[in-house]
N, C-alpha and C positions, 0 to 999 in steps of 0.2 A: 868368714866373708865380710868384706867391707860394708859399711852401711850403704843401703840403697838410696839414691837421690831422686826425689820427685819434684818436678817443677809444677807449681800450682799457679794457674792463670786464671784470675777471677777479679772482676772489678768491684764486687760488693765486699767492701773491706771487712765488714762485721762477719759475714759468712766465711771469707777467706781466713780470718783469724781463728774462727772456731774449727774450720777443717785443718788448717795448719797445726793447731795445738793437738788435735786428736791424732793426726798422722805421726807427729813427732812422738807422742806417747806411745805409739805402736812400734817405735824404733826406727822410723824413716827420717832421713834428712830432707827437709823441705825448703826449697827455694820458692820465691814468690815474685810474680809480676802482675800488674793490674792492667796493662796496656798491650795490644796485640803486636805492634811492631817491635816493642822491647822484647816481648816473649820470643818472637821469631829470631831476633838477633841473638838472644841468649841461648836458645836451643842450638843454633848453629855454631856458636862460638865455644860452648862448653856443654855437650849433650848430656842430659840427665838420663837416668835409667828408665824414667817413664814420665809422661806429661799428662796432667789433668787440665783440660782446656775447655773454658767457658766458650760458647758461640758468640753471644752478644757482648762485644768488647769495643772499647773506644779505639779509634784510629785504624784498626784492621780486625775484622771479625775472625772468630776461631776457624771457620771453614778455609779462609784464605791463609791464615798462619799454617794450618795443617797442609795445604796444597803446596806452599812455598817451601816448607822444610823437608817434605817427604823425599825429594831426590837425594838428600844427604843424611837425613836422620832416620834410622832404622828401628828405634826403640818403640815401645807401645805408646799410643795416644788414646786417652780415654775422655770423650766428650762428657762434660757435666753441665747441663743446661735445664732451663725451665721449659723448653720446647719439647712436647711429647708427641708430635705428630709422626706417623710412620715414615712419611717422606722426608722429614728432617733426619731421622735415624739413617735411612738409606743413604742420603746425601752425605752424612758425616762419614759413613763407611766408605763411600765412593771417593771422598776427598783424601782418603788414606787413614781414617781412624780405625781403631781396633775394637772399641767398645763405646757404649753410649748409655749414660745414667741420667735420669731426670730428676730435678729438684721438686720438692724436698727429698733428700736421700738420707737414709738412716746411716750414721757413721760406720756402724759395723758392716753394713751392706757395701759401703764404698770401700772399705778396707779389704773386704773379701774379693771384690772385683779387681782391685789393684794387685793383690797377692796373686790371683788367678792369671792376670796378664803377665806378671813378672815370671811366675813359674812356667808359663806357656813359652815365653821368649827363651828361657834357658833350656827347657826340656826338648823344644823343637829343634834347637841347634844341636843338642847332644844326640838326638835320634838319627842324624844324618850321617852316613858313611863318608869318609873323607876321600872323595874321588870325584871324577868328572863323568857326567852322563852325556852322551850325544844321541839325539834323535833326529834323523834327517838333517836339517841345517841348523837345528837348535842345539846349543851347547850350554849345560848348566854345570858350572864348576863349583864344587862344594868346598874346595880348599880356599879359593879366591872369593867365593860367594858372588860370582859373577854369572850373568846370563848374556849370551850372545846369539843372534840370529845371523848366520853367515858372518859377515865382517862387522856387523853393527852391534854395539853394546845396547842392552835394554836395562833401564833403571827400574828396579823393583824394591819393594819394602821387605822387611825381614819375613813377614808371614807370606807374602807373595812368593818370595824365593822358596821358603820351605815347602809350600803347597806345590809349586811348580816342580821342584826337584822330586818330591814324592810321586807325582804323576809321571814324570820323565822316567824315573826309576822303574816304574811299572807300565811303561808305554805298551799300548795294545791290550791292556787289562782294564776291565771296568772296576773302578774303586768306589766303594760305597761311602756315604757321608759318615757313617759310623766308624769305618776304617780310618778316615781322615782325621776325625776328632780324637781317636784313640792314639794314633801314631804321632800326630803333631801337638795336640793339646792335652793329652793324657786324661781325658774324661769323655763320657758317653754323650753322643748327640741327643738333644732333648726334643728334636722335632720342630723347634721353633727358632733357634738361632739361625740367622740368615748371613752371618759374617762370611762363611765359605763361599756362598753364592755370589757375594759382592766381590770377593777376592778373585773368583773365577772370571767374572765379568771384566774386572780391571786387567787381569792377565791377557784375556782375548784382545782387548783394545790395544794393549802394549805390544803383543806379539805380532798382530796384523794391522797395526796403524801405519807407521811409517815404514814398516819392514815387510818384505814379500817373503813369506815362509809357507812351506807345505804342511807344517804341523798345525793341528787344530785340537781344541779341547772340546769334546762332544758331551752334551747332557744325555744320559741314558735315563729317560723318564722313570721315576719310581725306584731307581737303583742307585745312580751316582754319576761319576764322570770317567771319561776315557780320553787319554792323550793318544792321538793317532797320526799316522802319516799315510798319504795315499800310496796305494801300491803302485809299482812302476807301470807307466802307461795310463793311469787315471789322471783326470783333469780335476 
């Protein structure tokens, strides 16, 4: 396997150098940017395998960088920041981030999270049968990795696509969080990780935002999620 490329976006030069050296010693190729707009342009021009993104950046903050690259960049984005408020974590996930680590972070912990995200990106794609699923007016095409509602395309991230495909493939069936984590991420749900909840929220907004669709993702309290289509005659 070719060396995996990480783009490290951090304006603290000393911290960036320490982080970069450690990641390189672990076998990664590490690119570096200190400014938000430059990072955005680099991600779009030469997509890395993963982005480690600080929030407080000169020129353009990390949230904005993430939001602007997400329509085209499907790789994992890990927020690395000194801000440890829960709302900041949720906002980072809602902007399109995949994980959130607060400073100071132990180097081995950072590497573990990076490897987990990269494994998740590979294993989730491998777990999907190569075909197309249609549920009502929703089409999820695993070959093209495209989502459509009627004639309209829907932009989704890698993990949003994989989750939607998993739910669509099991339309009408209640799927537990444990099932989702095992199928997509290859590890057990720990009862605390809220990333799937955030992905579900984003999918609901994207499917029902500018698109009129009969498909809905329902939360079954205490169990999991259900992708459903109203029966004929229902409103």
